[in-house]
N, C-alpha and C positions, 0 to 999 in steps of 0.2 A: 477075244482077240488079244488076250494078254500074251506078251512076249513077241507078238508080230508087229511089224511096222505098218501102221495104218496108212491107207491110201485114200485118195479122193473118191474112188469108187465105193469104199466102205461108208464114207459119209453120205454119198448119194443114196446108197441102198437103205441105210437106216432112216434117212430123212424122207425117202419116198419120192425123190426127184432125180433128174438126169445129172450126169457128170457135168454137162455144160452149165447147168443151173448153179451147181456148187461153185464152179469156176467163176461165174458171174458174181456170186456173192463174195467170194474171196477177193476178187479184184475190184469190187465195188463199181461195177459197170451196169448199164441198163439191161433189162431183159428178165427181171424177176420182181414179183410183187413184194410189198413190205412184209406181208404175212409169211411168205415163203422165206424171205431173208431172215426173219426172226427164228423160224423153225430150223433152218440150216445152221445158223449161228449157235442155237441151243444144242444141236447135235454135235457140232464141232467142240463145244465146251464140255459136253458130257463124255465124249470119247477121248478128249485130250489130243485131238488131231493137230499136228503142226505141219503146215505146208512145206514142201521141199522148195526152198527159194530158187535153187538152180533150175529145177524142172519148170517152175513157173516162168522164169526168164526165157527158157528155151521155147516154152509153149507160146509165149507172146511174140516169138520171132526175133528176140533180142539176144545179143551175146551176153551170157552171164558174166558179170564183172564186179570186182571190189574196187572202190575208189579210195585212195588215200589223199587226204587234204591237209595242206600245211599253210601257215600264215607267215611267210618269210619276206623280208624287205629286199632280198636278193632276187635277181631276175629269174624267170621261169627256167632258164637254161642252167643257172648256177646254184640253185637252192640245195640240191642234193649234196654237193660238195662243200656247202658253206658251214655245215655243222655235223659232227659224227652221229648225232642223235637220229637224224633223218635216215641215214643209211642203215642204222640198226632197226628202225621201224620197218623199213622195206624188207630187211632180211627176215624179220619175224613173220610178216605177212606172207612172204614167198614160201616159207616153211609150211605154213598152214594150207597154202594152195597147192602144194606139191602133189602131183598125180591127178589133179582135178582140171576139168576143161573150163577154167574160169580165168578171165582176163584181169590183169592188174592195170588200173589207170591212175595216174598221179596228177595232182593239181596244186598250184600255188595261188592262193587267193589274196596275196598281199597287194596293197595298192588302194587307191581311193574308190575303186569300183568293187570292193570286196563283197558287198551285199548282192550285187547283180551277178557276180560269179557264183556265189553260193546258190542262188536261185537256179541258174543255168545247170549247175552240176546236179542239183536235187531232181530236176526234171528228167535227167538222163540216167539216173541211178537204177540199177537192177537189184543186186543183192544188198547193196548198202555202202556206207562209207565209214572208214576209220579216220577220225579227226585227230591229227597228230598233236597240234598245239593251238587249237582254235579257242579264242576267248569266249566267255559265257554268252555274250549277246549274239555273236555269230553262230555259236553252237545251238542256241535256242532257235534261231531262225532256220538253221538246217533241219532241226527236228520238226518244226512246224510244217516245213515243206515235204519232209519224208521222215517217217518214224524209224527208218532203218539206219541209224547212226550210232556209233560208239566212240566216245572220246578217250584219249590216253592221258588226259590231265583232268584234275578236278574242275568242275564246271557248274553250270546251272543245275539245280536240284533235279529237274525233270529229265535231263539228258543222261542216258546210260554212260557209265564211265568205268574204265579199268585203270587204276592209278597207282603210283608208288607212294609209300608212306614217307613223303618228303619231310614232314615236320619231325617225325621220330628219327629220321636219318641225320638231319642237321643237329638235333639234340645230342645224338650219340657221338657225332664227330667232335663236338665241343667238349663233351665229357671225357672223351679219349685224350684230347689235347691237355685237359686239366690233369688227368691221371699221369701224364708224362712230366708233370711239374710246371707246365706253362700257366702263367697267371695273367699275362697281358695279351689276350687273344682277340685279334681284330677279325673283321669279316668283310668279304666282298660279296655283295648281294646281287641277285638277278633283278630283272625289271619289275616294276610295281604292277604292270598289267598282265603278268604271267603267273598263273596259280602255283606253278612249281617254285618260282622265285619267291612268291609271297609266303608259301608254307615253309620254305627253308629258312627264311628270315624269322618266322615265328618260332621255329625250333631253336635257332641261335639265341634269340632274345629270351626264350624260356630257360635255356641252359645257363646263360650268364646271370639271369635273375636269381636262379637257385644257388649259383656258386658265388654270388656277391661280386661279380666282375663288372668293370666299366664297359659300356657299349662303345666300341670303336669301329665304325662302319663306313663303307663307301660302296660304289657299285654302278650298275647300268645294264646294258644288254649282254646276252651270253656270247661274247666275242673275246678272242685272245687279247686284242689291243686294249679293250676295256679293262681287262685284268692288269695289264701293264700300267696304265695310267692311274687306276684306282690304288694299286699297291704303292706307287710312287707317292701319291698324296697321303696315304696312311703313314708311310715311313717318315715323311716330312713332318707330319703333325704329331706322330707318336714314335719317336726314335727308339723307344724301349720295347716295341712290339716283339714278342718272342714266339708268336704263332699266328697263323691265319687259317680261318675256315673260309673256303671260296666255293660259291654256289654252283659252279660247273667246272669240269676239267679244263676246257679251253681257257677260261679265265684264270684258273689256277696255274696253268703253264705260263701264262703271261705274267702272273704274280711272281713266280719263281725267277723269271728273267729279270724283272725289276729288282727283286731282292738281291740277287747275286751281282747285279750291276753296281750296287752300292758298296760292294766288298763284304757284305754279310754272307754267311754260309747257310745253306739249306742241307740238312736239317738242324745243324748244331746251334746256330744263332736264331733262326726262325724255322719252325716246323710248319708244314703246309698240308692241309687235307682238302681235297677236291670233292666233286660229286659227279656221278654218272658211271665211272669205270669205263670210259671210252678209250679209243686208240690214242687220244691226246694224253691220257694218264700214263700209258706205257711209253710213249715217245718223249715225254718230258725229261729234262736232265736236271736233277735226278728224277727217276720215275715216281709218280705221285701215289701216296696213300689216298684212298678215295672211298666214297660210299657207293657201292655197286647198285645201280638201278637196273632191274631185269627187263630192259626195253624189249628185247626180242620175244621173251615169254609173254609180256603184256600185249604186244601187237598180235602175236599168234592167238592169244585168248580172245581178243576183240574180233579177229577175223572168224574164229570159230563160232562166235555168237551170230554173226551175219550168215555164215554158211548153214547153220542149223535153224535159222529163222527164229531164234529164241531171244531176240532183243526186246526188252520191255522198259517202259519209262521208269526212271528212278533207280535202275539197276546199278549196284556198286560192287566192285571187287577191288580190294586193296592188296598190293604186293609189298612185302617187306623189303627193305634195303639192308645191305650188310657191309661192314667195314672190311676193306681190302688193304693190307699193309704192304707198303713198299718203302723206298729209301728216303722219302721226303719228310719223314717224322722220326724223332728220336727222343729218348729221355733227356730232360734238361740236366746238365751237369754243373 
């Protein structure tokens, strides 16, 4: 059978059972003895058969669907527009679904009833779910309810994840600012309960530790207004700041606003590097140098795992990030 796509009929023939029996084993439903289940599973492993998740969904009478799940404090209506990251996730998923008869369903599980929402989504899932920004505890709960989940952020060890190398990206951003002659590099970090924010903080601290620089930090959630307020506090406490590494472009755009409001110039007086390479970086004034995170590619890869039925516990794939230079950084003169 080498070179040919295996079918459920192939498994049934080798195992000496009916197609319906193989289906019962795959879907873990009554109607087959334990001895038969063991034999069928052994044949599946021997042949390397991977069930077509779309076909399985259709056979069960359900519409094949990929669910995308976010944890946003914004209302269910407004979460897509609250941060450019979410629209990039959706764009990547839609690219992977192009030409397929697969539905896209989106959910926001923010709020006090997050666990109940997770359980309800897991019960209805067919192909599986892409977890856009779900913290480890909720991601683990998702996986216990359904094995067909892939996270786009670092999470619990058992939860499959396709993630960006946030630590290396933050490290590279600070080293670049240092190469520009900047020696008083402040940072605006993301939230402590977000793995992207945590890993970017780790990268910043690693870089300034190696370079012998002082830690000058502030931060909060990934919102523009937080960047404004955090930058103001940093400039008040450290008037000699000559560069800022900011953990996301929305916050960085806010930081630029705060810096220029004090009469300082970006990039001459204070150079700024953001993170994500979102539309917020392009629309900032001046446009932001930033660490590009390939969100669309990551989301498409996660969706591909669900479509191919190849999700497995503990799977990891890490995407590199790269520096994109724009007008918010310059050599210190």
